[in-house]
KOLNU-755493 format. One record per residue: residue in one letter; x, y, z of N, C-alpha, C, O, CB in turn. Coordinates in pm, whole numbers, plus 32768, in hexadecimal, padded with zeros to 4 digits. Each point is the difference from the previous one (the first is absolute). Glycine has a CB too. Layout:
<pts>
aXYZXYZXYZXYZXYZ;...
</pts>
This chain:
<pts>
m80507F8880027FAE80778002805C807E7FFF805B800980527EEB7F78802C;t80A080E97F1A80468079800C7FE9805E80667FA37FF1804E80667FED7EE5;a804B808880D47FBF8059806E7F8D805A7FDF7FC68039805C81127FC37FFD;s7F0680157F357FA0803A7FC57F817FBD802D7FA48034803F80F180107F09;t7F747F4A80907F897F8A80217FF6800A80947F907FF7803380A47F527F0C;s803080C881067FF97FDE80977F9A807A803B7FA67FF48052816B7F957FC2;v7F2380FE7F9D7FB48079802F7F6F7FE77FD47F9E80138047812E80937FA6;c7F347F397FB27F6980037FC37F9F7F9180627F86800A800F80E1802B7ED4;t7FEC7F6781547FB47F9980387FDE805080A47F997FF2804280ED7F1C7F1A;s7FE3813980C27FE9803480807F86806E7FF77FAC8011805981587FBF7FE6;a7F0380797F427FAA80727FF47F707FB280007FA580348040810C807D7F33;a7F367ED380467F997FC580187FA17FC980897F877FF1800F80F77FFD7F2A;t7FFF7FFC81257FD67FCC806C7FF7805680777FBE7FE9806580937F5D7F39;d7FFF8129804980168064805B7F80807C80087FEE80507FA581217F6F8028;p7E9E803E80B47F8D806F7FFE8024806B7FD97FAC80407FC17FF47F7480D8;q80DE80837F7B8039807A7FDF7FE780347F777FF480767FDE80A97F4C80BF;y7F5E7FD17F1B8000800E7F637F8C7FD57FC37FF77FDD7F8A80E780038072;g7EBA802480677F827FC47FD180047F6D7FD17FC17FDB7F9C8009810A8025;g807F7ECB80877FFC7F887FC87FA17FA5802C7F90802E8014813B7FFA7FCA;s7F4E7F45803A7FB17FA380087FA2804080797F897FE57FF0811F7F527FAB;h7F77811480D47FAE801780787F8D80577FD77F947FF5803C81327FF78062;s7F4D80787EEF7F8C80477FD17FA97FB57FAF7F8680127FFA80F580A98010;a7FCE7EE37FAF7FA57FA57F997FB27FAA806E7F987FDC7FC9811A800B7F50;v7F517FF881427FB87FB380757F8D805C80347F8A7FDF800D81547FA08040;q7F5780F37FCE7F8D807280307F9580177FA07F8A800F8020811F806C8057;h7F8B7F897EFA7FB180327F997F8D7F8F7FDC7F8B801A7FE28148807B7FC6;g7F6A7EE180627FB67F817FF77F7F7FF580527F8C7FE27FE1814F7FBD7FF8;r7F73808D80BE7F8A8002805A7F9F804C7FE87F8A7FDE800580F07FF08086;a7FBA80B97F537F8E80627FF37F9B7FD97F897F888018800D811B80A5804F;k7F8A7F0D7F3A7FA07FCB7FA17FC17F8B80157FA87FE37FAF80CB80847FCC;r7FA37F5280D97FA57FA3803F7FA0802E806A7F9F7FBC8021810C7FB37FAC;r7F70810380657F9D803580537F9C80577FC67F9B801B804081037FCF805C;v7F7A804C7EDA7FBF80627FB97F8B7FA07F9E7F8780127FEE816980AE8019;a7F647EE37FCC7FA67FA17FA97F7A7FDA80377FA1800B7FB3812C7F987FFD;p7F1C802E80D47F8B7FE5802E7FA8807680157F867FF0800980E17F548050;a7FCB81287FAE7FAC807D800B7FBA801E7F7F7F8780127FF68114804C80B2;f7FC27FA67EEE7FAE800F7F8D7FAE7F857FC87FAB80197FAB80FC80928028;a7F6C7EDC80537FAC7FA87FDD7F7E8002803D7F9C7FDF7FC0811C7FB48011;l7F44809980C17F858022803B7FC880777FE37F87800D801180B87F768087;l800A80E37F3C7F9F80697FBF7FC67FCD7F767F8880117FEC810280B28083;a7FBB7F057F3B7FB87FD17F9B7F997FC07FEB7FAC80197FA980EB7FFB803E;a7F637F6B808A7F9C7FBF800B7F6E8060803C7F8B7FF37FDD81397F3B803C;l7F778135804E7F79806B802B7FD480337F817F8A7FF07FDF80C9806C810A;l7FFE7FDF7ECE7FD880417F8C7FA97F967FA57F8D80207FE1814C8083802E;s7F4D7F047FD47F9B7FA27FBF7F887FE3803D7F997FFE7FBD81137FA97FEF;l7F53803F80DD7F8D7FED802E7F938075800B7F887FE7800B80FE7F708059;f7FAB81247F997FBC808780057FD980057F667F8D80187FDB8102806B80F9;a7FC77F697EE57FB47FF97F6B7F937FB97FCB7FBC80277FA180FD7FFC8040;m7F327F5280707FB67F927FF77F87803080267FA17FFA7FB281057F668071;s7F4F80D580587F92804380547FC4807E7FDE7F8E801D802780DA7F7A8076;f7FE680BD7F167FD480717FDF802880287F71805C804F7FE97FA47FE18106;p7FB77F967EB2803280177F6F801A80957FC87FB68058802C7FC87ED57FB0;l80D980F17FD3803A80837FDA7F65803D7FD37FD68070801E814E7F4A7F87;a7EA77FF980217F7B804B7FD07FA3803B806F7FC480687FE4803F7EF87F5B;a7FEE806E812E7FB38028806A804F805A80587FC38037805C7FBA7EFD7F94;l80FD80E280008058806580457FEC80867FAD80178070802F809F7ED98028;a7F2280A27F398002807F7F937F7C805680407F967FC3800E80D17FAE7EF0;s7FA1811581267F8D804480177FB0802A7F8F803A80147F95803380298122;r7F087FD47F527F9F80367F8D7FA9804A805F7FF57FFE807B800A7F3F7EBF;p7FC2810A805C7F7A8065803F7FA57FAE80257FF07F8E7FD4801C81307FA1;l7FAC7F7F80E57F757FA4802E7FA580067FAA7FEA806C7FCA80277FB4810B;r7F9D7F657F087FAA80067FA07F7F800A80397FEA7FB1805C80A57FDF7F16;v7F0D80C6806A7F98802E80407F9F7FF47F8E8025800C7F8B8051808A8126;v7EEF7F4C7F787F9480107F8C7F96804980557FD67FDB806E80587F417EF2;a7FA4816B804A7F9C802E80427F7E7FCA7FB47FE2800B7F8980AE80C180D0;l7F3A7F017FFC7F7F7FB57FC77F70804D80337FDC8006807580B67F017F95;g7F3481277F987F84804B800F7FB8802E7F8D80257FC87F99803980758122;d7F4B80147F367FAF80317FA38014808E7FBE806D803680147F0C7F358066;s803980CB7F46802B80867FD180538052802A805980327FBC7F097FBD8014;l8084802A80BE804D805C805280A17FC8800A805B805180127EB97FF1807C;t81067F347F6680977FEC7FDA8026800A7F54806780357FD57F9F7F218111;a7F9780727ECB80077FFC7F83803B80837FCF805880047FAA7EF17F5A8053;g80868109803C8015809C7FC17F9680147F80801780207F8C81057FE480B2;y7E767FE17FFD7F6F80377FB18029806F7FBE8032805980457F1D7F65805F;m80A580567EC5800980867F9B808F8045804D7FF7807580267ECC7FC57F97;l81A77F898054807C804D801D805C7FAA7F9B7FF77F8C7FD67FE080CD813D;p8081800A7ED9808D7FC17FAF803C7F8880658000800E807A805380F87F09;q7FD77E998047803D7F928047805E8023807C80047FCB806F7FEC7FC47EB2;d805680D280AF8084802680547FB0804B807F80347FEB806E809B80407EB3;a7EC3802480DE7FA5804F806B7FC57F9A80567FC2802380657FFE809F7F01;a804D7EC1807C7F8F7FB0804580457FD080B18077801480177F1C7F797EBF;f80278043817D801A7FED808D80887FA77FFA8062803580347E927FDA8024;p811E7F767F72805A7FB18011808F80467FC2806D7FD980287ED57F5F7FD9;e80B581187FB58086803A7FBD801C805E803980788017800C7F717FB17F36;q7FBB809280F680258065805B80357FE880998049804980447F13801A7F28;l80777F3C80AD80227FC58086808F7FC97FF48052801F80567EB77FA17FE1;e81167FF57F6680837FB27FCB8061807D801080607FFB804D7F347F427EF0;k804F81358078806180687FF780108041807E80738023801C7F5C7FFD7F02;a7FC17FFC8147801A8025806F80567FAD8057805A803680417EEA80347F97;l80A87F1C802E80547FB0804F809A7FE97FC780577FE580537EC57FAD7FF5;k810180767F4E80897FFE7FC1802F808C802D80748008802A7F5F7F557EFD;a7FE0811480D580578076802E802F800C80968052804E80307F3480237F1D;q80287F2480F480327FE2808780717F9C8029802D7FEB80717EFB80517FA6;g80F97F8C7F7480747FAB7FEB7FCB7F81801D80507FAA8025806380F68014;v7EC37F3C7FBD7FD67F787FF57FFF7FC37F877FC980387FA27FC57FF58104;a80AA7F607F4D800F7FA27F8A7F837FB67FF77FDB7FB18057811D80367FBD;v7EC480357F7B7F817FC980047FAE80157F647FF9806C7FC4800C7FCB8158;e7FD27F6D7EC27FB87FF77F7C7F647FD680177FE87F8B801E810080307F69;i7EA880A8806B7F857FF7800B7FAD7FCE7F7A800580507FA3802A805F8112;q7F957EF07F387FA47FE27F987F78801D800C7FB97FD5805B80D47F967F7E;n7F4C80E27FC47F85802A800D7F897F957FCF7FDA7FFB7F8B809C80ED805E;a7F5E7ED5806C7FA27FAA80037F5480327FFD7FAC7FA9801381277FDE8064;g7F0E80E07F777F8B803B7FFE7FB87FF57F92803680077F92801C807580F7;v7F1E7F6F7F887FA17FD97F957F7F805A801A7FB97FF3806480A77F0D7F87;s7F8B81547FB97F958060800F7F797FAB80297FEC7F937FCC808981187F7C;g7F3C7F8381097F777FB0801980067F8880587F9A7FD780378027806D7EEC;d80A17F8A80EB801E7F8A80527FCF8018808A801F8064804180A97F647F36;t7EE17FD180B77FBB7FFD8099806A7FA2804180647FE07FC17E7E8038800A;a810A7FC3809E80727FBB805A7FF87F727FD480667FBE7FF07F8B80DC80E7;s7F917F327F157FFB7F7D7FCB802F7FE57F6B801B7F8F7FD77F30806480CD;q80BA80817F0E80517FE77F87807E800E800780447FCF7FA67F1E80697FF1;g80DE801180D880937FE7801880227F86803080697FCD7FDA7FAC8105804D;l7F9A7EED803080377F86802980017FA07F7E80567FAA7FF17F56807A810D;e7FF17FF37EAC7FF87FA47F9780857FED7F93801C7F997FC37EE580A78063;r8143803C7FD5807580057FAE8071800F8062806780337FD57F2580307F5E;l806F7F79814480648002808480887FCD7FA1806580437FEB7EDB7F6D8112;d80AB7FE47EDC80737FA88002804C80297F88807A7FF2800B7F147F4B806C;w804880F37F19804480307F858023809D8019804F80337FB17F2C7F1A7FAF;s805880F280F38014808A80278071801880518037806D7FF87EEB7FAC7FFA;v81137F7B8070804180048055806A7F857FE77FEE7F97803E7F5780EA8048;p81267F8B7F24804B7F887FDE80707FEB8058802A8054804F7F947FC37ED2;d807B7F5C80C8805D7FC1805C806480758001801480487F9E7FC57EAC8031;g806B811980B6807680507FF67FDB805B805080578024804F7FFA7FB07EE1;t7F24807480DA7FD980638044802D801080927FF37F9B80467F6480527F1D;d80D9807B80D58020801180997F8C803A80437FE37FD48070810F80527F6A;a7EC980337FF37F7C805680207FA780337FB3801C802A7F8F8053800580F6;v7EFF7FD37FB97F96801A7FD37FC2806A80407FEA7FF2807980137F417F42;i7FE1813D800B7F90808180337F907FD97FA67FF480007F8680B080E180B4;v7F057EF780377F5C7FE07FCA7FAE8080801C7FEA8037806C80137EBC7FD5;e7FDD812E7F4A7FA480767FF37F7E7FDF7FBD7FF080297F8D80D580698068;l7EED7F34803A7F767FBA7FD37F8E802D8066800E801C807780707F067F25;g7F1780DF801E7F8F8031804D7F8D806A7FD37F867FF5800481287FD48093;a7F9880937F447FC480787FE07F88800A7F917FAB80597FFF81387FEE8049;n7F277F407F4D7F9A7FE47FB47F927FB980417F8E801B7FDA810B7FEC7F80;d7F787FA381007FAA7FC0804F7FB3804E80497F957FCE802380F07F967FDD;a7F9C812E802C7FC2804C80637FAB80497FA07F8880148011812C7FFB80B0;l7F98801C7ECD7F9E80407FBE7F8E7FDB7FC87FA3804B7FE580F78007800B;r7F6E7F037FF67F817FBF7FBF7FAE7FB780797FB77F9F7FED80C980357F1C;g7F97806981787FB87FC08062800E7F5E800B7FA77FB7802B7FC381117FB2;v810D7F0E7FF7800F7F61801A7FEB7FD180928032803D805E80767FC17EE8;d7F1E7FAE80C5801B7FD080B180767FFB803B80577FB87FCE7F0D7FC4801B;p80B580C7808080788009804B802F7F79800A80797FF07FED7F4680D88090;a7FFE7ED87F9B802B7F6A802880487FD37F93806C7FC780107ED57FFE807A;v808B804F7F0480447FD07F6480A5803E800D80687FBF7FF67E8C80627F56;t80FF805F80CA808980527FFB80557FBF807B80747FD77FFA7F1D81207FA2;r802C7F0A80BA806B7FB8805E80367F82800B80637FDE80427F4680A6801B;k7FF87F237F49803F7F8A7FF2807F7FF37FAC806B7FC8801C7EBC7FF5800A;a80AE808A7F6480637FF37F7C80758058803980687FDB7FCB7EDE80107F57;l80CF807E81378064803E802A80577F8E806B807A7FF180077EF7810B7FCF;d80337EC5806C803A7FA0806B80597F937FB9806E7FDB80287EBF80478075;e808A7FAC7EE880467FA37FBD808E80417FBF80697FBF80057EA97FC57FD2;i80E780EB7FF7805C80347FBE80A08000805C806D7FD07FE17EB580BC7F9B;i80B27FC080FF80777FF8805180137F78802180707FD47FE67F7881068072;a7FB47EC87FE7803D7F76800B80657FC27F9E806E7FD3801E7EC680168044;r808F801D7F19804F7FBC7F98808A805B7FF2805B7FCB7FC17EC17FD17FBA;l80F380C380AD8070805F7FDB80677FC98071806D7FD17FDD7F00811A7FBC;k80707F1D80E680407FD68060801A7F76800380637FE480447F4D80CC801B;a80107EE67F6680257F7C7FE1806F7FF47FBC804D7FA380167EEC80297FEE;r80E280997F98808180007FA9806F803E8036806480107FBA7F1B7FF17F91;n807F802281238050805F8036802380917FD3807180307FFA7FCE7F078038;i7F5181047FB08015806D7FC67FBB806B80507F8A7FEA801C80967FA27F0F;a801880EB81007FDB8076807D7F9A803B7FAA8004800B7F8680EB803A810C;v7EA97FE57FC87FA280487FD77FDD8082803E7FF28003807A7FD57F347F49;l802A812F7FFA7FCF806F802E7F7F80367FDE7FEE80397F9480E27FDE8077;l7ECA7FD980577F6080107FC47FF380A18010801C804480637F627EB87FF8;a8053812B7F2F7FBE809E7FF87F6A7FF67FFB7FBD7FC07FAF810A80A37FC6;g7F137FE580EA7F798013801C7FAA80427FBA8034803D7FA280177FAE8105;m7F2A80247F667FAC803C7FB87F89802B804C7FEA7FB0805B80717FDA7EF3;y7F5780CE80AF7F71803280517FAB7FFF7F97801480327F91803C806C8126;a7F3B7F1B7F767F9380107FBA7FC480927FEA8018804F805C7FCC7ED07FF6;p7FD381117F427FAA80787FF07F9A8007807D7FB47FAC802F806180447EC3;r8003808C812E7FB4800780727F4D801B7FEC7FB1801A805A814A8041800A;n7EEB7F997F1E7F717FF77FDC7FD07F6F7FE07F8E7FEA7FD9808781007FCD;m80437EB8806B7FD07F79800B7FC37FD180807FD27F90801580D2804B7F4E;g7F62809C81007F987FD3809F805E7FBF805880607FB67FED7EB080097FA7;a80B6807580DA80697FE98081801E7F49800180727FD880177F11811F809D;d80267EBD7F38801E7F818010805E7FCA7FAA804F7FA880237EEC804A802E;y80C180467F2A80607FBE7F8C807B8033801D80677FC17FE97EFB802F7F5C;v809D808A80F1808C804E800480617FBB807780787FE77FF97F0A810D7FB6;q801B7EF380C980577FB6808580217F867FA1806D7FFE7FC87F09804B8147;a80337F597EDF80457F857FBA80747FEF7FB480587FAA800A7EED803B7FF7;f80AB808C7FA2806380177F808086801F8056805C7FAF80127EEB80C47F21;d80B4800580F88066802D804680637FD2805F806D802C80257F0A80437FA6;g803A7F1C805680497FB08077805D7F6D7FC480447FB080407ED380AA8072;i80CC7FAC7EC280517F8F7FC780768002800980377F96801F7F4680537F65;y80CD80868065809D80167FF4802E7FF08078806C7FC47FFF7F9880D37F56;r7FD07F8B812380348013807C7FF57F74803580577FCE80487F6D812C7FD6;d7FD57ECC7FBE7FE77F768050807A7F8B7FC180427FB380467E8A80837FD4;l813A7FDA7F45804F7FAC7FC180888028801480497F9F80167F0D802F7F52;a80DF80968099806A8012803E80297FD9808F80637FBD801A7F7C80D47F49;a7FE07F9480E2800C7F9F808E800B7F667FFA805E7FC780367F1780E68028;k80297F117F5F80087F817FFE80647FDA7FB2802B7F90801C7F0780618013;h810C804F7F6A80827FB37FB7808180388035806A7FCF7FDA7F19800F7F47;g807A8094814280608041802C806380377F9880787FE77FF67F5C7F9680CB;v7FD680DC7EEA806280617F827FD4806780267F92800C803580897F817EF6;p803D80D480BF7FEF809F7FF67FA980367FC17FFD7FD37F8D80B680368083;l7EE48061800A7F8A80207FBE8028809E7FF68030804980567F157EEB8008;y809380EC7F0C7FFC80A67FFC7F68802880037FBD7FE87F9D812680357FCB;p7EE9801B80FE7F63800A7FF97FC480397F6D7FB07FC17FBA805A80708155;f802080327EDB7FA180257F8D805880457F988032807180047EF97FAD8094;f80DD7F737EFA8053802F7F7A7FF5807D7FC88061803A7FCD7F8E7EFD7FFF;l7F9780FC803A7FE680867FC87FEB807180697FBE80667FF07FDD7F227F4F;d80B0804F813A8033807180608026807B7FCA805D7FF37FB07FEE7F6B80CD;g7F8A81217F95803A80797FB97FCD80247F97800D80717FD2809C7F648078;i7F1A7FD27F847FD380417F6A7F787FE87FE07FD280347F9A81077FA7800A;a7EC47FC180C37F887FDB7FD57F93809680008009804B806280357E9E8006;g7F7A81317F447FAF80608009803680897FB87FB5805B7FE07FF87F2780F2;d80EE80807F17802780717FE5801A80157F8080667FD17FCE7FD8803780F4;r7F5E804E7EEA7FF7800C7F89808580397FAD80037FFC7F857F0A801380C4;a814B801C7FF7809E80327FBE803E7F778008806E7FFC7FC97FBF81128095;l7FAE7E8A7FD4805B7FB180027FDB7F457FC680327F90800A801D814480C5;n7F407F6D7EF77FB27F877FAE7FE680297F7C800D80767FDE7F7D7F3680E5;l80557FFF7EF37FCB80057F5D7F6F8035801E7FD4800E807280BA7F117F10;q7F2F80FA80117F7D80407FF67FA37FAC802A7F908032801080AA804E7F47;d7FD57EF580C57F9B7FB080237FF77FF580AC7FAE7FC1804380747FC07EC7;g804980D081217FFB7FF8809C802B7F80803F800C7FFD807A7F3D809B7F78;l80CE7F047FCB802B7F7F804C80837FDC7FF380387FB580507EFE7FFE7F96;h80FE80807FB780AA7FE17FB98057806980237FE480757FE67FD27F1D7F45;p80BB8048811280708074800F802E80357F8580047FAB7FA7804C7FF1811B;n7FCF80C67F22804D80357FA480998000802880207FE980757F1380997F48;p812F7F9A7FDF8087800680138031802D808A80547FC180417FAD80647ED4;q7FBE80598117802A8044806D7FA17FBF807E800B802E8072804580B87EF3;g7F727ED280887FB17FA48064803C7F8D802880087FD680737F4180727F32;v80E57F807FE980687F7D8013807E8024805880267FB6805B7F9A7FEF7EB2;k808880E280CE80788018805B7FC28005809F80317FCE8066805F80C77ECC;v7F177FA280C37FBA8010809A7FFD7F728046802E7FDF806E7F2980EB7F45;i805F7EE57FE47FFB7F89805880697FAD8029800B7FBB80657F42804B7F42;v811B80147FD780897FC1803380498032807B80317FB280517FE8802A7ECB;s7FEE80BA80F18037802B806F7FAE7FF980838027802E806B805280557EF7;r7F207F46808B7FC47FDF8097801B7F6F801F801F7FDB80717F1C80D07F7C;i80B97F087FB0801B7F70802980997FE87FFC802B7F90801B7EEF801E7F86;l812E80A9804280977FD97FE780417FDA808080577FAA7FF47FBD80F47F4B;p7FD97F89812D801B7FCE807F7FE77F85802080547FB0802B7F9081098006;a7FA97F327FBE7FC67F73801E80397F977FBC80167F9380367F2780CC7FF2;v80E27FC17F4A80537F8E7FA380787FEC801A80347F917FF37F5F809C7F6A;t80AB803E80CE80A88019801B7FF77F97809A80467F9C80057FFF81AD7F82;s7F7F7ECE80C77FFF7FA780717FD17F747FEB80307FAF804F7FB181158028;f7FC57F097F257FDD7FAF7FD0807E7F9E7FCB801F7F92802D7F0D81057FBA;l810E7FAA7FB6806F7FB27FBF806F7FF9803880597FBF7FCA7F58806E7F8D;n80628010811B8080801280527FDB7F74804280467FEE80637FF281367FCA;t7F8B7E947FC17FD87F73805E7FFC7F937F947FF07F8B80237F6A80E980A2;v80B57FAE7EAF80047FAB7FA7808E7FD77FCB805280597FE77ED17FFE7FF3;k80FA7F2B801680887FF17FD07FE47FA77F577FA67FAF7FE680DC8044814B;p7FE6803C7E7A7FFD7FBA7F977FF77F627FF680497FC78052802080FF7F81;g7F537EEF7FE17FFC7F8F800280687FA67FA2805E804C7FEC7EC280008060;a80F27F5B7F85805D7FC77F937FE080317F98803D7FE17F997FE77F6780B9;
</pts>
């Protein structure tokens, strides 16, 4: 063995030169780190299986406004209708939401029930139920209206869809008995099903000629804005309890 070889061998074995002692320490460190990385990889794999990436991605709340002409926007441009104006107001507050207009002019509560399944598609997170005005105007037996709204709420809840019930008052010329029977429907059903109630959808515009069309029944664009401003706190509070589904 030459002198140079001897020096190299010494350097390889002398800790001062980072020789075999350092190599041993490095090897021990690798053996300690490897199990840690393996454990982390296993946890990440388990997390990925439990929570698919698609479920982790956030998306806007999907809301359906199920109603009659007051929701549909009778005689109004589409962008002036209640659902569109409400969505705009919510987005201005930073609420990520998409509201589908499922209003059909002339619908009673029973007709709303008949089209419930196709009006509220799978993947809907919440529904604002606004039905009953036409029942009252036509003098429909309040028991019929109550039964239809009861089933609408029950079926939506069975699908794990959150519900906000928008109430309606009967015209006062229908007589005290009818008014009492009709007006109590919404309060009773909200309590029965444990859903939030906005007592009167037309609050702030009913009877105001400046906020309604010439028929005195349907809101004009300014009237819709008043409805939205009045109901907005209730809707915001309601949506704060709703989480997007898959």
